[in-house]
PyMOL commands that place a pseudoatom at each C-alpha (Angstrom):
pseudoatom trace, name=CA, resn=UNK, resi=1, chain=A, elem=C, hetatm=0, pos=[-10.255, 20.828, 6.944]
pseudoatom trace, name=CA, resn=UNK, resi=2, chain=A, elem=C, hetatm=0, pos=[-9.767, 17.028, 5.141]
pseudoatom trace, name=CA, resn=UNK, resi=3, chain=A, elem=C, hetatm=0, pos=[-6.569, 15.034, 5.854]
pseudoatom trace, name=CA, resn=UNK, resi=4, chain=A, elem=C, hetatm=0, pos=[-2.943, 16.293, 4.972]
pseudoatom trace, name=CA, resn=UNK, resi=5, chain=A, elem=C, hetatm=0, pos=[-1.343, 14.117, 1.062]
pseudoatom trace, name=CA, resn=UNK, resi=6, chain=A, elem=C, hetatm=0, pos=[0.795, 12.632, 3.445]
pseudoatom trace, name=CA, resn=UNK, resi=7, chain=A, elem=C, hetatm=0, pos=[-1.170, 11.154, 5.955]
pseudoatom trace, name=CA, resn=UNK, resi=8, chain=A, elem=C, hetatm=0, pos=[-3.925, 10.065, 3.246]
pseudoatom trace, name=CA, resn=UNK, resi=9, chain=A, elem=C, hetatm=0, pos=[-1.137, 8.229, 1.616]
pseudoatom trace, name=CA, resn=UNK, resi=10, chain=A, elem=C, hetatm=0, pos=[-0.653, 6.437, 5.234]
pseudoatom trace, name=CA, resn=UNK, resi=11, chain=A, elem=C, hetatm=0, pos=[-4.125, 5.206, 5.799]
pseudoatom trace, name=CA, resn=UNK, resi=12, chain=A, elem=C, hetatm=0, pos=[-4.140, 3.906, 1.671]
pseudoatom trace, name=CA, resn=UNK, resi=13, chain=A, elem=C, hetatm=0, pos=[-0.894, 2.109, 2.145]
pseudoatom trace, name=CA, resn=UNK, resi=14, chain=A, elem=C, hetatm=0, pos=[-1.979, 0.565, 5.792]
pseudoatom trace, name=CA, resn=UNK, resi=15, chain=A, elem=C, hetatm=0, pos=[-5.852, -0.381, 3.855]
pseudoatom trace, name=CA, resn=UNK, resi=16, chain=A, elem=C, hetatm=0, pos=[-4.251, -1.825, 1.020]
pseudoatom trace, name=CA, resn=UNK, resi=17, chain=A, elem=C, hetatm=0, pos=[-2.084, -4.111, 2.986]
pseudoatom trace, name=CA, resn=UNK, resi=18, chain=A, elem=C, hetatm=0, pos=[-4.825, -4.808, 4.892]
pseudoatom trace, name=CA, resn=UNK, resi=19, chain=A, elem=C, hetatm=0, pos=[-6.636, -5.721, 1.709]
pseudoatom trace, name=CA, resn=UNK, resi=20, chain=A, elem=C, hetatm=0, pos=[-4.470, -7.835, 0.357]
pseudoatom trace, name=CA, resn=UNK, resi=21, chain=A, elem=C, hetatm=0, pos=[-2.832, -9.298, 3.355]
pseudoatom trace, name=CA, resn=UNK, resi=22, chain=A, elem=C, hetatm=0, pos=[0.361, -8.071, 2.839]
pseudoatom trace, name=CA, resn=UNK, resi=23, chain=A, elem=C, hetatm=0, pos=[2.913, -7.146, 6.035]
pseudoatom trace, name=CA, resn=UNK, resi=24, chain=A, elem=C, hetatm=0, pos=[5.145, -4.063, 6.259]
pseudoatom trace, name=CA, resn=UNK, resi=25, chain=A, elem=C, hetatm=0, pos=[8.177, -7.451, 5.854]
pseudoatom trace, name=CA, resn=UNK, resi=26, chain=A, elem=C, hetatm=0, pos=[6.518, -8.039, 2.373]
pseudoatom trace, name=CA, resn=UNK, resi=27, chain=A, elem=C, hetatm=0, pos=[6.171, -3.942, 1.122]
pseudoatom trace, name=CA, resn=UNK, resi=28, chain=A, elem=C, hetatm=0, pos=[9.857, -3.215, 2.451]
pseudoatom trace, name=CA, resn=UNK, resi=29, chain=A, elem=C, hetatm=0, pos=[10.675, -6.044, -0.056]
pseudoatom trace, name=CA, resn=UNK, resi=30, chain=A, elem=C, hetatm=0, pos=[9.413, -4.452, -2.718]
pseudoatom trace, name=CA, resn=UNK, resi=31, chain=A, elem=C, hetatm=0, pos=[10.395, -1.088, -2.502]
pseudoatom trace, name=CA, resn=UNK, resi=32, chain=A, elem=C, hetatm=0, pos=[14.197, -2.490, -1.113]
pseudoatom trace, name=CA, resn=UNK, resi=33, chain=A, elem=C, hetatm=0, pos=[13.635, -1.649, 1.939]
pseudoatom trace, name=CA, resn=UNK, resi=34, chain=A, elem=C, hetatm=0, pos=[13.763, -2.639, 5.568]
pseudoatom trace, name=CA, resn=UNK, resi=35, chain=A, elem=C, hetatm=0, pos=[10.566, -3.406, 7.560]
pseudoatom trace, name=CA, resn=UNK, resi=36, chain=A, elem=C, hetatm=0, pos=[11.853, -0.739, 10.299]
pseudoatom trace, name=CA, resn=UNK, resi=37, chain=A, elem=C, hetatm=0, pos=[12.129, 1.681, 7.096]
pseudoatom trace, name=CA, resn=UNK, resi=38, chain=A, elem=C, hetatm=0, pos=[8.442, 1.218, 6.077]
pseudoatom trace, name=CA, resn=UNK, resi=39, chain=A, elem=C, hetatm=0, pos=[7.082, 1.285, 9.936]
pseudoatom trace, name=CA, resn=UNK, resi=40, chain=A, elem=C, hetatm=0, pos=[8.595, 5.005, 10.096]
pseudoatom trace, name=CA, resn=UNK, resi=41, chain=A, elem=C, hetatm=0, pos=[6.995, 6.050, 6.735]
pseudoatom trace, name=CA, resn=UNK, resi=42, chain=A, elem=C, hetatm=0, pos=[3.677, 4.416, 8.004]
pseudoatom trace, name=CA, resn=UNK, resi=43, chain=A, elem=C, hetatm=0, pos=[3.837, 5.901, 11.071]
pseudoatom trace, name=CA, resn=UNK, resi=44, chain=A, elem=C, hetatm=0, pos=[5.075, 9.248, 9.546]
pseudoatom trace, name=CA, resn=UNK, resi=45, chain=A, elem=C, hetatm=0, pos=[8.592, 9.892, 11.010]
pseudoatom trace, name=CA, resn=UNK, resi=46, chain=A, elem=C, hetatm=0, pos=[9.654, 9.984, 7.665]
pseudoatom trace, name=CA, resn=UNK, resi=47, chain=A, elem=C, hetatm=0, pos=[7.851, 10.489, 4.389]
pseudoatom trace, name=CA, resn=UNK, resi=48, chain=A, elem=C, hetatm=0, pos=[6.769, 8.358, 1.445]
pseudoatom trace, name=CA, resn=UNK, resi=49, chain=A, elem=C, hetatm=0, pos=[8.459, 9.474, -1.758]
pseudoatom trace, name=CA, resn=UNK, resi=50, chain=A, elem=C, hetatm=0, pos=[7.219, 9.583, -5.277]
pseudoatom trace, name=CA, resn=UNK, resi=51, chain=A, elem=C, hetatm=0, pos=[9.046, 6.710, -6.482]
pseudoatom trace, name=CA, resn=UNK, resi=52, chain=A, elem=C, hetatm=0, pos=[7.571, 4.799, -3.148]
pseudoatom trace, name=CA, resn=UNK, resi=53, chain=A, elem=C, hetatm=0, pos=[4.072, 5.811, -5.151]
pseudoatom trace, name=CA, resn=UNK, resi=54, chain=A, elem=C, hetatm=0, pos=[4.997, 4.714, -8.128]
pseudoatom trace, name=CA, resn=UNK, resi=55, chain=A, elem=C, hetatm=0, pos=[6.344, 0.881, -6.611]
pseudoatom trace, name=CA, resn=UNK, resi=56, chain=A, elem=C, hetatm=0, pos=[3.824, 0.348, -4.657]
pseudoatom trace, name=CA, resn=UNK, resi=57, chain=A, elem=C, hetatm=0, pos=[1.251, 1.335, -7.678]
pseudoatom trace, name=CA, resn=UNK, resi=58, chain=A, elem=C, hetatm=0, pos=[2.796, -1.255, -10.025]
pseudoatom trace, name=CA, resn=UNK, resi=59, chain=A, elem=C, hetatm=0, pos=[3.134, -3.837, -7.441]
pseudoatom trace, name=CA, resn=UNK, resi=60, chain=A, elem=C, hetatm=0, pos=[-0.490, -3.201, -6.642]
pseudoatom trace, name=CA, resn=UNK, resi=61, chain=A, elem=C, hetatm=0, pos=[-1.773, -2.852, -10.147]
pseudoatom trace, name=CA, resn=UNK, resi=62, chain=A, elem=C, hetatm=0, pos=[-3.290, 0.483, -9.531]
pseudoatom trace, name=CA, resn=UNK, resi=63, chain=A, elem=C, hetatm=0, pos=[-2.561, 3.645, -11.008]
pseudoatom trace, name=CA, resn=UNK, resi=64, chain=A, elem=C, hetatm=0, pos=[-0.569, 5.852, -8.960]
pseudoatom trace, name=CA, resn=UNK, resi=65, chain=A, elem=C, hetatm=0, pos=[-3.239, 8.528, -8.654]
pseudoatom trace, name=CA, resn=UNK, resi=66, chain=A, elem=C, hetatm=0, pos=[-5.212, 6.653, -7.109]
pseudoatom trace, name=CA, resn=UNK, resi=67, chain=A, elem=C, hetatm=0, pos=[-2.956, 5.508, -4.028]
pseudoatom trace, name=CA, resn=UNK, resi=68, chain=A, elem=C, hetatm=0, pos=[-2.787, 9.593, -3.668]
pseudoatom trace, name=CA, resn=UNK, resi=69, chain=A, elem=C, hetatm=0, pos=[-6.601, 9.789, -4.008]
pseudoatom trace, name=CA, resn=UNK, resi=70, chain=A, elem=C, hetatm=0, pos=[-7.063, 8.064, -0.646]
pseudoatom trace, name=CA, resn=UNK, resi=71, chain=A, elem=C, hetatm=0, pos=[-7.471, 4.808, 0.895]
pseudoatom trace, name=CA, resn=UNK, resi=72, chain=A, elem=C, hetatm=0, pos=[-11.267, 4.153, -0.434]
pseudoatom trace, name=CA, resn=UNK, resi=73, chain=A, elem=C, hetatm=0, pos=[-10.250, 5.004, -4.172]
pseudoatom trace, name=CA, resn=UNK, resi=74, chain=A, elem=C, hetatm=0, pos=[-7.184, 3.010, -4.063]
pseudoatom trace, name=CA, resn=UNK, resi=75, chain=A, elem=C, hetatm=0, pos=[-9.032, -0.270, -2.539]
pseudoatom trace, name=CA, resn=UNK, resi=76, chain=A, elem=C, hetatm=0, pos=[-11.879, 0.276, -5.435]
pseudoatom trace, name=CA, resn=UNK, resi=77, chain=A, elem=C, hetatm=0, pos=[-9.080, 0.174, -7.832]
pseudoatom trace, name=CA, resn=UNK, resi=78, chain=A, elem=C, hetatm=0, pos=[-7.484, -3.048, -6.430]
pseudoatom trace, name=CA, resn=UNK, resi=79, chain=A, elem=C, hetatm=0, pos=[-7.359, -5.502, -8.859]
pseudoatom trace, name=CA, resn=UNK, resi=80, chain=A, elem=C, hetatm=0, pos=[-9.656, -8.807, -7.600]
pseudoatom trace, name=CA, resn=UNK, resi=81, chain=A, elem=C, hetatm=0, pos=[-7.219, -11.006, -7.905]
pseudoatom trace, name=CA, resn=UNK, resi=82, chain=A, elem=C, hetatm=0, pos=[-4.213, -9.565, -5.875]
pseudoatom trace, name=CA, resn=UNK, resi=83, chain=A, elem=C, hetatm=0, pos=[-7.141, -9.293, -2.775]
pseudoatom trace, name=CA, resn=UNK, resi=84, chain=A, elem=C, hetatm=0, pos=[-7.101, -11.458, 0.138]
pseudoatom trace, name=CA, resn=UNK, resi=85, chain=A, elem=C, hetatm=0, pos=[-9.780, -13.177, -0.679]
pseudoatom trace, name=CA, resn=UNK, resi=86, chain=A, elem=C, hetatm=0, pos=[-8.917, -14.610, -3.670]
pseudoatom trace, name=CA, resn=UNK, resi=87, chain=A, elem=C, hetatm=0, pos=[-5.665, -15.250, -2.103]
pseudoatom trace, name=CA, resn=UNK, resi=88, chain=A, elem=C, hetatm=0, pos=[-6.800, -17.061, 0.287]
pseudoatom trace, name=CA, resn=UNK, resi=89, chain=A, elem=C, hetatm=0, pos=[-8.995, -19.111, -2.097]
pseudoatom trace, name=CA, resn=UNK, resi=90, chain=A, elem=C, hetatm=0, pos=[-5.795, -20.205, -3.941]
pseudoatom trace, name=CA, resn=UNK, resi=91, chain=A, elem=C, hetatm=0, pos=[-3.898, -20.663, -1.365]
pseudoatom trace, name=CA, resn=UNK, resi=92, chain=A, elem=C, hetatm=0, pos=[-1.286, -17.770, -1.664]
pseudoatom trace, name=CA, resn=UNK, resi=93, chain=A, elem=C, hetatm=0, pos=[0.155, -16.823, 1.081]
pseudoatom trace, name=CA, resn=UNK, resi=94, chain=A, elem=C, hetatm=0, pos=[1.863, -13.148, 1.764]
for i in range(1, 94): cmd.bond("trace and resi %d" % i, "trace and resi %d" % (i + 1))
show_as sticks, trace
zoom trace
């Protein structure tokens, strides 16, 4: 059996954070949460909400369904300007 939607979303958020160089603190700021609340979502202690998915999708510049489709699809949909290598070349810090 494949991954459940909750686990897939946690992996997707982790993959996007890795691809962009975002920290849990940066994600927390975008969502209006604390770093601890993001950590609890990422550990599975608390569930991500549909609002979280919408906000993250907009932040990363991908469709909400791309986030829910898993890490590969979300990273493929990530605009190149949001990728860590593009940001590093421009001197953008996260």
